[in-house]
N, C-alpha and C positions, 0 to 999 in steps of 0.2 A: 409484548414489545420488550426488546432488550433494554434494560435500564443502563444508563451511563451516568455515573456520579460526577459531580463537579470536580472531584479530585482527579478522576480519569480524564476529564476534559482538560484540566490544567496540565497533566502529564503529557497528553497528546499535543497540546499547544506548545509546550516546551520542546518536544521532539521535532515539531514543525518549525521551531524557532519563531513562534508568534507571541507577541506581548498582548495578552488579553486582560481586560479589566474584570473585576468580580461580576459585574453586571453582564458582560459578554459571556463569561463562563456559565453563568446561570441560564442565559438565553440559548447558548449553543448546546448544552447538555441534552435537553429533550430533542433538539433537532438531530443531533448525532444518533440518538436512540432510534428515531424514525428512519434514518438512513440505514442503520444496521438491520432493522426489522424488514425494510424493503429488500435488502440484499439477501436476508434469510429466505424471503418469499421467492426471490429469483432463483436461489439455489435448489428449490424444490421443483422447478419447472423441468419437465422431461423434454429434452431437445434432441433425443437420439435420431428421430426421423426428420429433423429440420435440415434442409440442404445448406451447405456452407454458402455464405454470402460473399460475392466478389463484386466489387464496385465496377460499374460500367465505365466510369471516368478513368480509372487506373487499373485496367485488367491485368497488367503484367507485374504490378508492384509486389503482390504476395507470392508470385511464382518465379521470382528471380533466382538465379543460381546462388546457392549457399557456398560462398567461398571464404576460406580462412584469410584473415588479414593480420597485421602486426598486433602483437599482444604484449602485455607487461609481465615481467616475472613476478613471483610472489612477493619478494622483498620490496620491489618498486611499487607494486599495487598497495601494499600495506604501509608504505612509508609515512602517509599522512593520517593513519587511523589512530585516534586517541587511546583506545583500549583494545588490546588484542591478547589472545591466548594461543601461542604457537602461530599457526597460519590461519586462525579464525578471528573474525571481528566480534567483539563483545558488545552487545547492545542491551539496553534496559528492557525489562518486561513492560508491556503496556497494560495488558488485561489478563487476569487469570481466568481459565475456563472451568 
């Protein structure tokens, strides 16, 4: 199981803009570790021969035409970014691998 330290949970909660108590941090750390372990298991599943799923209720939703729409220029898109380097958004690291 991937260990998640209370400090990593605290950093993640800060990034998610959540105010957690120390008791919540302690409770959520092992829960996050279980979630990460489950995701690691899912990544090992071979799905090459599994056909793509298309919902019967909305058959055309995933097959609509891909049409370009209005976009923002780089300066406008980055105008509200707190920390940037050139045209890149700078974000804090969450976990080292």
